[in-house]
Residue, then its C-alpha position, 0 to 999 in steps of 0.5 A: m145325408i143331410i147336413t145335420e144328419i151328419l153332426a149328429r152322427n159326429s156327436r155319437l162317434y166322436k162325443n168328446d173329440i174337440a170339434l171347434i176351436e176359436r182364437v181370437p189373438q188380439e185379445n188372447i182368446r182361445r175357446e173350445i167345444t166338443w162335437n156334443d157340445f155343437y150337437r147339443d147347443a144347436n138341438r137348444m137353438g132350434n127347440a127355443l127357435v121351435k116355442k118361438g113359433i117358428k116352422k119349416g120354411d120361415a127364415i132366419v137372418q143370423l148377422m154374425t162374425n165368426s165365433l165359436e157360436w157361428l155354426p151351432i146357431y147355423f145348423g140350429i136354424l137348419n134342424t126346424g127346417a127353416w131357412a138359414v140367411p146368413l149376411n154379409f157383415r160388411f154391408e151396411a144398414d139399406k142392404i141389411r134392411l133389403c135382405t131381411e125384406v126379400s127373405e121377410a125373416k121372422v127372427f134376426i140374430f146378431g151381434e154387438e159389432f151391428i147394434e149400431r146399423l141396426e138403430g135405424i131400420r129396425v122398427l122398418l123391419e119389424a113387419t115381419v121380424h117378432t124376435w130379436i136375439f144377441t149373440g153380444p156380451m150380455e151386458l150390451c145387450p139391447d132392450y128390444a133382444i133376447p141374450y143367446t145364452t138365455f134363449i137357448k137355456s130355456a130349451n129343452p130337451d136336447t135331442p132336435p125339433r120333431v121336425s119332418i126335412s127331406i132332402e130336397d126342402d129348401a135349407a138356405l138363402y144365401f145372398t152374392s156379395g153385390t160386387t156387380g150389382t145388388p146382391k140376389a137372393v141364392l135358394l139352396t137346397h138340403r141337397n145342394l149342402e149335403h153335395a157340398c160336404y161330399i165334393e170337397n172331402n173329394h177332393h181334398k181327401q180330408t181325414r179326422e186326424d186333419v185339421f182345417l184352419c178357416i179363416p173367412p167369414l162363415y157367411h159367406t159359402g166358401a169359407k163354410m163348403h172348404w170346411f164341410g168336408s172336414f166337417l163330414v168326417g169328424g176332422k177339427a176345426i179352428i175358426l181364427k179372428g184376424v188374418r195378421p201373417e205371425w196369426i194364421l202361422e200360429a194357428v198353423s204352429e200351434e193346432r197342427a193345422t194341415i189345410v189352410w184355405l188362404l185368399v190371395p192378399w193373405a198369401y202375398d202378407i206370409l210371402t212379404s213378412f218372410e223376404r221382409n225379414l218380419i217373421e222367422f220361419s223356424e219358429y213354426h211348426l209348420a211341418q205337419w200343414r199339407l195344403m194351402h189352397i186359394g179360392a174365391q178369385p184368380v191366383p197369380p200363377s207367380l204367387i204360387k210360385e214364390w210360395k214354393e219356393y218357402f212351403p215345396g212339399h206343401c199340395y197346393d190347390t184352386n177352387y171355382g166356385l160361386t154361392e149359386s153353385t154352393g160355393p167353391g169346387c164345380v171346378h176345381l185343380g186338383m192337387d197333382n195338378d202344379h205344372k198346370v198353376g195359373a188354370i182353375g181346372r177341369a170340372g169338380f166331383d160329380w160336375e159339368a164344365r163348357i165353355v160357349d159362345g153367346s149362342g150357346n154353342l160350345l167352343p173348342p179348346g183355345e178360344s175364350g167365352e161363357l163358363i156355364v157348369r152343371g151339377p148336384g151344387v147348381m141353386k134351385c133359383y133366384y129367390k123372387n126373381p125368376q126373370a134372374t132364375a131363366d137367365t142365370i139357368k137353362e136346361g140346368w145349366l148355371h150360366t156363370g158370366d165368367i168367360a173362360r177358354r180351355d186348353k189342349d188337356g181340357f184345363i179351364f183358366l178363367v180369364d174375367r168377368k162377362k161386365d169386367v171386359i175391357i173395350c179399346g177400339g174394338e178389341n177385348i181386353f180382359p182386366v185379370e191378364i194385366e192384373h195377374f202380369f203386374m202381379q209379377n212386380k216385386k214392388i206392386q201389392d195389389i192393382g186393380v184394372i179396369g176400363i175408363p172411358d175415352e172418346r176416340l177408343g171408347e175405353i182404354p185401360a186404368g190400374i189402380i195400384a197398392i205398392k208394397p209397405d216400405m219401396e218407392l214405385t213412379k209411373h214410369e217404372v210401372k210403363n216401362f214395366g207394362m212395355g212386356l204386354p202387348r201394346y194394347k193391353r198397356l195400361k194408359k192411366i196409372i193411379f196410386a192407391e188402395v185397391p178395395r178388396n170386399a170379405t171374400g178377398k175379390i177387387e170391388k170393380p164398381k166401387l174403382r169404377r164409381l172412384y175413377a171412370k167418372d173422371a176421365r170424363k172430364d179429362i178423356n183424352k189423358l193417358i200417361r206422361 
């Protein structure tokens, strides 16, 4: 079933039930819409776009932070048979321009946060973009744009546009986060999106009684595709703008949320607030919260162990996925596998997963190789990049670029990204293993490990460490703590600094290498003193 048809069904069955709630705690704002409101606004958006000349196969950029309007606009775009092109709201002007030009977008929808970024590139985009739609306050609307509320009010009727859409049709163009270089354009079909609904519901058993708390950015496949499991059954969702621990717990408590997907830094922030008595656990209604799951990055087992001390009754799950696999779930741990914390799990619903060597040969348990996956969520292609597509999809198998190993029980453990592996004196060092080890230290807030050049060994492991607030930590203490690692994995350089992460929680390793690997070349043999 095409996901726009799922929305129509929800409106038909649950017309006056609340579908979405927006919470902006810093401004004390709470808004909500029913399934009927959601369906009506999506249809109006679709009809208004058709009136503007949008046809099946056109591209429409959506550059917005999370809001109550985000999903109705997304579904409105899909209603027309056009491609939704959600952009990372952290992209700077040059990347916004690049993505818009690659997609050849005809309409550009944007919020108030992006007016300044668009100033220098808007004229350059007019070769393809003919309509600009502004979703911010009407009084801030630039003179070249149409206010969103005005745009959808101009459209009639409240029924979907008369466009024939097939499950095999192209639906959306998502750009990768660019943590390993220039963002690639991932083309997804309506079948990809449909499968994301069913896989998520299969994994986490959402019902209409569940309330899903959505915190990560909706432009990312992870946040939206996790919500798809609740969407499939007409479950309520809360869109929370803000990641402070007290805001998260207030939303869980006041909205009676049952499912929360967190990123690793947010989970650590909640635990730190408990440890420092900044939050009083007993002040919140949390008994209904049944599932905490984490994705988008490797999860340190020490985090889950500490989490269970505060929430012993929680089911825990982690999901692995990529934009190229239509988001999370091609591999998932499963809610009944706490004994395998540290693993990313086994092949997800309707997926296959293998660990292979450089020649594509299947590797036995215990050996590290590339993780490849096959299933209904595999992207159609990298848009306008046939070589990258051919390098990534081989005989239906998506080559993830991640190094993993499988244990004797069939559970997969993520080792690291191919491009992040450090080769030190001929030994392969996987930064994630070192990061997990050091996250057991109660004084460490975050750590990113990279390889920096060394004249004798080729590369040596360097750790960029963020210390927890109100804590003190010396290089000598870090060095002593690291004695628990094999000698070749011990940090040879320690830097106390912020660890940059993108909006989905992934460490920005290229940025760390730009900042610190260059300096290492100037002092190539300097070790910890």
